[in-house]
TORNU-278381 format. One record per residue (C-alpha): residue in three letters; x, y, z. Coordinates in steps of 0.1 Angstrom, whole numbers, plus 5000, padded with zeros to 4 digits. Example, Ala and Ser with C-alpha at 12.3 -4.5 7.8 and 13.67 -1.06 7.14 Angstrom:
BEGIN
PT  aa    x    y    z
PT ALA 5123 4955 5078
PT SER 5137 4989 5071
***
This chain:
BEGIN
PT  aa    x    y    z
PT MET 9519 3508 6260
PT LYS 9532 3501 6226
PT ASN 9505 3476 6220
PT TYR 9479 3501 6232
PT PHE 9490 3527 6207
PT LEU 9492 3501 6179
PT GLN 9456 3490 6186
PT LEU 9445 3527 6187
PT PHE 9462 3533 6154
PT ASN 9446 3503 6138
PT SER 9411 3513 6150
PT MET 9416 3549 6137
PT LYS 9426 3535 6103
PT LYS 9392 3519 6101
PT TRP 9372 3546 6118
PT ILE 9386 3578 6101
PT PRO 9380 3567 6065
PT GLN 9345 3556 6074
PT MET 9337 3589 6091
PT PHE 9352 3612 6065
PT GLY 9343 3590 6036
PT GLY 9306 3593 6046
PT PHE 9310 3630 6051
PT ILE 9325 3635 6017
PT LYS 9299 3612 6001
PT TRP 9270 3632 6015
PT ILE 9286 3665 6006
PT ILE 9289 3654 5970
PT LEU 9253 3639 5970
PT SER 9240 3671 5986
PT LEU 9257 3693 5960
PT ILE 9243 3672 5931
PT THR 9208 3671 5946
PT GLY 9208 3708 5955
PT THR 9220 3717 5920
PT ALA 9194 3696 5901
PT VAL 9165 3707 5924
PT GLY 9177 3744 5923
PT PHE 9176 3746 5885
PT ILE 9142 3729 5882
PT SER 9126 3747 5911
PT SER 9139 3780 5897
PT ALA 9122 3772 5863
PT PHE 9091 3762 5883
PT HIS 9091 3796 5901
PT ILE 9096 3816 5869
PT GLY 9069 3796 5852
PT LEU 9044 3804 5880
PT GLU 9053 3841 5878
PT LYS 9047 3840 5841
PT CYS 9013 3823 5847
PT ALA 9004 3851 5871
PT ASP 9013 3878 5846
PT ILE 8993 3861 5818
PT ARG 8963 3859 5842
PT LYS 8965 3896 5849
PT GLU 8967 3904 5812
PT GLN 8940 3879 5801
PT PRO 8918 3874 5832
PT TYR 8892 3854 5811
PT ILE 8917 3826 5808
PT ILE 8900 3813 5839
PT LEU 8873 3800 5815
PT LEU 8898 3773 5805
PT LEU 8902 3760 5840
PT PRO 8879 3730 5835
PT VAL 8898 3721 5803
PT ALA 8931 3724 5821
PT GLY 8917 3700 5847
PT LEU 8910 3674 5819
PT LEU 8946 3678 5808
PT ILE 8959 3673 5843
PT VAL 8940 3640 5848
PT SER 8951 3628 5814
PT ILE 8988 3635 5822
PT TYR 8986 3616 5855
PT LYS 8968 3587 5838
PT LEU 8994 3587 5810
PT LEU 9022 3585 5836
PT LYS 9003 3559 5856
PT LEU 9000 3580 5887
PT THR 8963 3576 5893
PT HIS 8967 3572 5930
PT ASP 8987 3603 5936
PT LYS 8986 3616 5973
PT GLY 9001 3650 5968
PT THR 9025 3664 5994
PT ASN 9017 3634 6016
PT MET 9034 3612 5990
PT VAL 9068 3628 5997
PT LEU 9064 3622 6035
PT ILE 9054 3586 6028
PT ALA 9084 3582 6005
PT VAL 9108 3593 6033
PT ARG 9089 3575 6062
PT ASP 9084 3542 6044
PT GLY 9113 3542 6019
PT SER 9090 3541 5989
PT GLY 9105 3556 5958
PT MET 9093 3586 5937
PT THR 9106 3591 5902
PT TRP 9109 3617 5874
PT LYS 9072 3609 5866
PT ASN 9062 3626 5899
PT THR 9084 3656 5891
PT LEU 9069 3660 5856
PT SER 9034 3655 5867
PT ILE 9034 3680 5896
PT PHE 9054 3705 5876
PT THR 9030 3705 5846
PT GLY 8999 3701 5868
PT SER 9007 3731 5890
PT ILE 9016 3753 5860
PT LEU 8982 3744 5843
PT THR 8964 3751 5876
PT HIS 8980 3784 5882
PT LEU 8978 3795 5846
PT THR 8940 3790 5844
PT GLY 8932 3805 5879
PT GLY 8930 3775 5902
PT SER 8934 3784 5939
PT ALA 8966 3766 5950
PT GLY 9000 3774 5965
PT ARG 9035 3765 5953
PT GLU 9056 3754 5982
PT GLY 9038 3721 5986
PT ALA 9045 3715 5949
PT ALA 9081 3724 5954
PT LEU 9084 3698 5982
PT GLN 9071 3672 5958
PT ILE 9094 3683 5930
PT GLY 9124 3684 5952
PT GLY 9116 3651 5970
PT SER 9109 3632 5937
PT ILE 9142 3645 5922
PT GLY 9161 3634 5953
PT SER 9143 3600 5952
PT GLN 9151 3595 5915
PT LEU 9188 3603 5922
PT GLY 9187 3578 5950
PT ILE 9175 3551 5925
PT TRP 9201 3561 5899
PT PHE 9229 3560 5925
PT LYS 9215 3527 5939
PT LEU 9215 3539 5975
PT ASN 9203 3517 6003
PT GLU 9170 3524 6020
PT GLN 9184 3547 6047
PT ASP 9204 3567 6023
PT HIS 9175 3569 5999
PT ARG 9154 3585 6026
PT LEU 9181 3610 6033
PT ILE 9186 3621 5997
PT THR 9149 3625 5994
PT MET 9150 3649 6024
PT CYS 9178 3668 6007
PT GLY 9156 3673 5977
PT MET 9128 3685 5998
PT SER 9151 3710 6016
PT ALA 9165 3723 5983
PT GLY 9131 3727 5967
PT PHE 9116 3745 5997
PT SER 9147 3768 6000
PT ALA 9147 3776 5963
PT LEU 9111 3789 5964
PT PHE 9110 3804 5999
PT GLY 9145 3817 6000
PT THR 9150 3804 6036
PT PRO 9177 3777 6036
PT ALA 9179 3773 6073
PT ALA 9141 3769 6077
PT ALA 9139 3746 6047
PT ALA 9166 3723 6061
PT PHE 9149 3719 6095
PT PHE 9115 3718 6080
PT SER 9123 3687 6060
PT MET 9139 3671 6090
PT GLU 9109 3677 6113
PT VAL 9079 3673 6090
PT ILE 9085 3636 6084
PT SER 9078 3626 6120
PT VAL 9064 3653 6142
PT GLY 9084 3656 6174
PT ILE 9114 3637 6160
PT MET 9145 3654 6147
PT HIS 9166 3635 6121
PT TYR 9200 3648 6132
PT SER 9219 3627 6107
PT ALA 9203 3648 6080
PT ILE 9215 3682 6093
PT ILE 9246 3686 6071
PT PRO 9233 3671 6039
PT CYS 9199 3690 6041
PT SER 9217 3722 6050
PT ALA 9241 3719 6021
PT ALA 9214 3710 5996
PT ALA 9192 3739 6009
PT LEU 9221 3764 6005
PT ILE 9229 3752 5970
PT GLY 9192 3754 5960
PT PHE 9189 3789 5974
PT LYS 9220 3802 5957
PT ILE 9209 3788 5923
PT SER 9174 3803 5926
PT SER 9190 3836 5937
PT TYR 9211 3836 5906
PT PHE 9179 3834 5885
PT GLY 9164 3863 5904
PT VAL 9141 3843 5926
PT SER 9138 3866 5957
PT PRO 9123 3856 5991
PT SER 9090 3873 6001
PT VAL 9097 3900 6027
PT MET 9070 3919 6046
PT ASN 9079 3951 6064
PT VAL 9064 3953 6098
PT LYS 9067 3985 6118
PT ILE 9064 3983 6156
PT ASP 9070 4014 6176
PT SER 9075 3996 6209
PT LEU 9071 3961 6224
PT ASN 9048 3958 6254
PT TRP 9026 3933 6271
PT GLU 8996 3942 6249
PT ILE 9014 3933 6217
PT TYR 9025 3899 6232
PT LEU 8989 3893 6243
PT LYS 8975 3900 6209
PT ALA 9002 3879 6192
PT SER 8993 3850 6215
PT PHE 8956 3853 6208
PT ILE 8963 3854 6170
PT ALA 8985 3823 6174
PT ILE 8956 3804 6190
PT LEU 8932 3815 6163
PT CYS 8956 3806 6135
PT GLY 8962 3772 6151
PT LEU 8925 3765 6152
PT LEU 8921 3778 6116
PT SER 8948 3754 6104
PT ILE 8929 3725 6119
PT VAL 8897 3737 6101
PT PHE 8917 3742 6069
PT CYS 8931 3706 6070
PT PHE 8896 3692 6078
PT VAL 8879 3711 6050
PT LEU 8906 3702 6024
PT LYS 8905 3665 6033
PT ASN 8867 3662 6033
PT SER 8862 3683 6002
PT ALA 8882 3656 5983
PT ARG 8861 3629 5999
PT ILE 8828 3647 5990
PT TYR 8839 3651 5954
PT ARG 8848 3614 5952
PT TYR 8816 3603 5968
PT PHE 8793 3622 5944
PT ILE 8815 3621 5913
PT ARG 8835 3589 5908
PT ASN 8848 3597 5873
PT PRO 8881 3617 5878
PT TYR 8876 3636 5845
PT LEU 8841 3646 5853
PT ARG 8851 3654 5889
PT ILE 8879 3679 5880
PT PHE 8858 3694 5851
PT ILE 8829 3702 5875
PT GLY 8854 3714 5901
PT GLY 8868 3738 5876
PT LEU 8834 3750 5867
PT LEU 8826 3757 5904
PT VAL 8857 3778 5908
PT VAL 8849 3798 5876
PT VAL 8813 3804 5887
PT LEU 8824 3814 5922
PT THR 8850 3838 5908
PT PHE 8824 3857 5888
PT ILE 8800 3857 5917
PT CYS 8826 3873 5939
PT GLY 8835 3897 5912
PT THR 8873 3895 5918
PT TYR 8903 3874 5909
PT ASP 8919 3879 5943
PT TYR 8912 3843 5953
PT ASN 8927 3827 5921
PT GLY 8963 3816 5921
PT ALA 8985 3814 5952
PT GLY 8973 3846 5968
PT SER 9006 3863 5973
PT GLU 8992 3897 5963
PT VAL 8964 3895 5988
PT ILE 8989 3887 6016
PT ALA 9011 3916 6006
PT GLN 8981 3940 6004
PT ALA 8971 3930 6039
PT PHE 9003 3945 6052
PT GLU 8994 3978 6035
PT THR 8957 3981 6042
PT ARG 8931 3965 6064
PT ALA 8920 3932 6047
PT PRO 8883 3924 6045
PT PHE 8872 3899 6071
PT GLN 8856 3875 6046
PT GLN 8888 3870 6026
PT PHE 8901 3841 6047
PT ILE 8868 3822 6044
PT LEU 8866 3827 6006
PT LYS 8902 3817 6001
PT LEU 8896 3785 6021
PT LEU 8865 3778 5999
PT PHE 8884 3784 5966
PT THR 8913 3763 5977
PT ALA 8891 3734 5989
PT LEU 8871 3734 5956
PT THR 8904 3735 5936
PT LEU 8926 3709 5953
PT GLY 8897 3687 5963
PT ALA 8886 3683 5927
PT GLY 8921 3671 5917
PT PHE 8939 3703 5906
PT LYS 8976 3705 5916
PT GLY 8996 3729 5937
PT GLY 9006 3735 5973
PT GLU 8986 3743 6004
PT ILE 9011 3765 6023
PT LEU 9005 3799 6007
PT PRO 8967 3796 6009
PT VAL 8972 3788 6046
PT PHE 8992 3820 6050
***
């Protein structure tokens, strides 16, 4: 009996430090990642809001969209990121263990700001994933983490970036754990991603970044409402497939007809400018948050979703930077 307790004690001496040492390590790494991503994502959000305000005051700034495109391509070429894959690059970084650096953070930050400032149709949350993921990856390089830990800290960065902009820490943590491999949950990342997401959310809240809240009034729930919701869900699922297809193939069409990236993004900017003046409205420039909010107050015109899809495909397909999530919404 004495030997049994002695063996148990010896095994606990090895097991307890390993367990709690790993826990403490990831709490510290999550706090560092969440803090860094929280500050930069807050600056990114505030910058995008300023861009929207400038566009409202000076709507003809959209005429500079082709010029902004030339600057974006120049920045990416200067940073040697000519084969940038957008949000997919973050997923590849986690899945394959490939590293992203501060160059990715700087490029997507400035590229998205320029796109939004001059009226390109793009979102922000996809850019936040890239910002957060690249910061996490850079920290992993600085801390000399092994491949598995490097993937995990990149996921922490994604969670913090998504949470800071969306204001939904729980959804952000689980999103980053599930989006890497559809149908597979990375349970080892629950605590680190949750901690990073909470820190990112708290920091962005301190800077006044508030989550988007839509008020929906329902008098009573009945089978008819559930039936309508199910029908809408099917339509939205199909529309999401169409959106991905159009976005992917718009980039292919651009590259097929215009091989030079400078000329491609310049012509893409011109197309967005011309289409804006043809439509006679600036509703489809920028992320589109105002249009979403307005749809909860009044009946939205049916053609809005088609035009937003077209504007976004022309913008992102040409090489402008930003996210895809808000345009989908």
